[in-house]
C-alpha positions as CSV (number, residue, x, y, z in Angstrom):
1,M,78.6,-16.0,-12.7
2,F,77.4,-16.7,-16.2
3,G,77.1,-20.0,-15.2
4,D,73.2,-20.6,-16.9
5,E,74.2,-19.0,-20.3
6,I,77.2,-21.0,-20.5
7,A,75.5,-24.1,-19.8
8,A,72.7,-22.8,-22.2
9,M,75.3,-22.3,-24.9
10,R,76.8,-25.8,-24.3
11,R,73.0,-27.2,-24.7
12,M,72.8,-25.5,-27.7
13,G,75.6,-26.9,-29.4
14,A,78.8,-25.1,-28.0
15,R,81.6,-27.0,-26.9
16,Q,84.1,-24.6,-25.6
17,V,83.2,-21.1,-24.3
18,I,86.3,-18.7,-24.3
19,P,86.7,-15.9,-22.4
20,L,87.1,-12.6,-24.2
21,S,90.3,-11.8,-22.6
22,Q,91.6,-15.7,-23.8
23,S,90.3,-15.4,-27.5
24,L,91.8,-12.1,-28.5
25,G,95.1,-12.4,-26.2
26,S,96.3,-10.0,-23.4
27,S,98.7,-8.0,-25.2
28,L,95.9,-6.9,-27.9
29,L,93.3,-6.6,-24.9
30,T,95.7,-4.1,-23.0
31,S,96.3,-2.5,-27.0
32,I,92.8,-2.1,-26.9
33,Q,92.0,-0.7,-23.5
34,H,95.3,2.2,-24.1
35,L,93.5,3.4,-27.4
36,L,90.2,3.7,-25.6
37,Q,92.2,5.5,-22.8
38,I,93.6,8.0,-25.2
39,L,90.2,8.4,-26.9
40,L,88.4,8.9,-23.6
41,Q,91.0,11.4,-22.9
42,I,90.8,13.5,-26.3
43,L,86.9,13.6,-25.5
44,Q,87.5,14.7,-22.2
45,F,89.8,17.6,-23.2
46,A,87.2,18.5,-26.1
47,S,84.6,18.7,-23.3
48,V,86.6,21.3,-21.6
49,I,87.3,23.3,-24.6
50,A,83.6,23.4,-25.7
51,T,82.3,24.5,-22.1
52,G,85.1,27.6,-21.8
53,L,83.9,28.5,-25.5
54,M,79.7,28.0,-24.4
55,M,80.8,30.1,-21.4
56,W,82.9,32.7,-23.5
57,K,79.9,33.1,-26.1
58,G,77.2,33.2,-23.2
59,L,79.1,35.8,-21.3
60,G,78.9,37.6,-24.8
61,L,75.5,37.7,-25.0
62,V,74.7,38.8,-21.4
63,A,77.5,41.6,-21.9
64,N,76.3,42.4,-25.7
65,T,79.7,42.6,-27.2
66,E,81.9,40.8,-28.8
67,S,84.9,40.3,-26.2
68,P,83.1,40.0,-22.7
69,I,86.3,40.3,-21.0
70,V,87.0,43.6,-21.8
71,V,83.6,44.5,-20.0
72,V,84.4,42.5,-17.1
73,L,87.7,44.1,-16.5
74,R,86.5,47.4,-16.9
75,F,83.6,46.6,-14.5
76,I,86.3,45.3,-12.2
77,C,88.5,48.6,-12.6
78,F,85.1,50.4,-11.7
79,L,84.4,48.7,-8.6
80,F,87.7,49.3,-7.5
81,A,87.9,53.1,-8.6
82,V,84.4,53.2,-6.5
83,V,86.2,51.4,-3.6
84,A,89.0,53.8,-3.2
85,H,87.1,57.1,-3.5
86,T,84.8,55.8,-0.2
């Protein structure tokens, strides 16, 4: 896969090219991968929270109120009242 690069390194004087998994040790590599998975999960969770906050603030701007959920609930109750009287 990297035959040309390995050959070029050997021409430059590198006698032995050791793959990364062998040079670090499999347990250290596994630990690093596990840490990266945890960091990725934390970033994904933060992204979900940030998206929800942006939606909440956007709905607050559209409804022109600090608590948009009250406006939405009032609107739903209003719709049910209109449907019930029809």
